[in-house]
N, C-alpha and C positions, 0 to 999 in steps of 0.2 A: 183433238181437233187432227182434223185428218191431214195428211202428206202434201194436198195441196195448198191450206195452209202454211204449212210448214214452211214451204218454199216460198211462200211471200216475205217471209222475213219473222215468222217466229215460231222457230220449233219448240216443238216441248219438251225435248230433250238433247240441249244441245252438242252433247258430246256421240246421240250415236246421230246425229245429220254428221257432225264433222269425220264419225269412222265413214260414212258413207258415202262423203265427195271424196276423202283420200284414197278409200279402194274403187272408186271411179278415175278418180285423176291415175291411180296406181296401172290401172288397166290400158288406161288411153297414154302416159307417156310409156311402157312399155312395147306399143303398138306400133308408135309413130316418133319415138323421141322428141327431148324437150322441144326443139325444135318446130317439129311438125304437127305437135300436139295442141288443139285448140281449146280454148274452158266452156265454149258454145255445148263441145262435145261431152265434156265433165259435166257439164250443168244438168243437160239431156241424161245422161246416163247415170247421174245421182240420183236425180228426181231433186235436184234445189236449184234454183235459179243461182245467175250468174252475181247477183247483189250481193246474195248469202255468202256466198264461196267468197266473194271478194269481203265481205264483212270480216271471216274467221280468219284471211291466209292473206290477202292485202293483194295481191300480185300472182299473176303464174309464176314467177318462181321463188316467191313464197308458198303455195303450195308445194312446186316439185321438192323444195328443201322439206318441207312438212312430209312427204312422201315418203323420201330418204330419210331423214330423222326418226320415224317410226322405225324401220329398218334397224336403223343405228341403233333403237334405244332395247328393241329384240336383242339382237346381236351382244350389247353389253349385258342383261340381264341373263341369255347363256354366259357370258364370262364372268361372272361373280359366283355360276353354279358352279365354272371350273376349277374360281381360285378358294372353293370351300374345301379341294380338296388338298389343299397346300393348308400348313400350319406354321404360321412367323416362329411359333417359341422349337420348334425340331429343321435339325438340321435336313440340307436338303438330301437327298439318297438318290442312287440312279433307280429306284423302285418307284417313287413315290414322281418324279421326273418324270420315266415311262409312262406312268397309267396319265400324269397330267396331258402330256403330248396324245396320246391315243387319244382320250376325251375332248382335249379341241381337235384335234382333226376330224374325227369322227363329226363331232357336232357340228363344225364347219358345211358338212359334208351336206348333212341332213336340213341344213337350214337355208341350204340352194335348192336342193332337192324338192324342199316344200314351196317355198318361193321362187317359182321360173319367173314370174313378172318380173321380180326385182333381177334375177339375172339377165333377161333383156333389157331393163335398162340401164345396166352396169355394159352390158352388149353395146347399145346405142353410146354410152360416151365414151367408152374405148372407143367407137369410132369415129367420133367428131374429136377426140385429141384431149378427152377429160374435159375439157374448156366450162361447162356449167358446174362440176362437180366441183372443180376449184374455186369458184363463185363464193361457196356457202360451206365448204370443207370444214372451217373450224369452227362455223356455229356449234359444230358437232362434239358432244364430250369426247376429249383423248382420253381420262383418268386410267380404262380399263386395258387400251394402249399402253399407255404408259408403265401400267401394274404387272403387263407381259412383258413388258423390255428389262423388270427390275428383278423379273422371277429369273428370266434366261440369263440376264448376270450374275446371280446368285448361282445360276446352275453350273454356270461355266466356272464362279471362282473356287465352286466349290466340285470341279473335275467330270460334274457328270454329263454336260453337254463339251461335244466336242471344241476343242481351240478355236482351230482355223472356221470356224463354222459364223456369219455375221450372225445376231437374234432376227433384225429386220430381213432375213432370208426364209425366216419360218410363216409371215404374213404374205409375202410371195410366190413358197412352194404352198399350200395353202390355198390360198383365195385363186391364185390361176390353176394348179392343176385340178381340182373339185370342179369349177368353172365351166374349164377347158373339156373335161369329159361331157358333164352333162348338157353344154349347151351343144356340145359334138353327136354325140347321138343320132339325130337323124343323119347326119355324113356320113357314121361310121355302118348303119344301114343300109346304105346305100351302093357304099358301095362294096359291100357285100363279107363286112370283117363282122358281123355278127348281128342275131335277131333277138329280138325280146328282150334289149341292152335295157329296157326303162321300168322291168317288172320287180319287183318290191326284191324279189331273189337274187336280181343281178345286179344291181344297186346295191343290195347286201356286201354283196361277194365287192363289186369294185371298191367299195368304203372300205374293206376289211384289207383289201391290197394296198390304197394308199395309204391308208394310216402304214401299214406295218414299213412300208417304202422311205416315207418321212420318218419314222420315228426312228428305223433302223438307221438312218441319213446322222441323225442328230446326236443320238445319245450316244455316249462315250464309250469306246470297249475300252475297258479296262487293261487289258491285254496290250493291244495294238497302240494304243496312245500311250502308254507308258514307252512303250518300245521308240514312239516318233519321237517324244521329250528326252 
């Protein structure tokens, strides 16, 4: 069966068709934001007609939700790998928590670096006050975020997370520091603050510095924290 036949609503591989549509939608949403994106453009780019898109995803909001949902599933998969570093049978130690934080920060940076279109979609959301994401956010799995908060609570009770630090700040730090650097590279180069900032070596160096900064700020120093308390 040809792709033209598939576009008429009889795809040989529904999963492949949906992935192609999601890829095209991600690109169009990244370029134009939710409000500016047109389903006609997504259909043209994907090679599948609007009828099939509506059949799979309902409407433009449903398609947008699926694009963000795919990204959320990817990040959840990374989270599961990170949680594998922790054992529920062992006490939380500073070394274990530090390793978890280092891997988590690095994974967040690497994910954003590898998915620039998701970064652009989030930039559109931020510029528009997150109004569209608010409508669909509750549809995404929250279990990994709840588990992360529980991990931070355990670390705080064990004295390896600074007592004055709110666990929610970890989301804020990692998300905003990693995202803002990657999206600001053209500006940094334009203002003469650096060249070649997007090369693999440069990104690896920045990732190392971001990880060190965040981990140092979160992991308790036994000497100083003992003095404070």
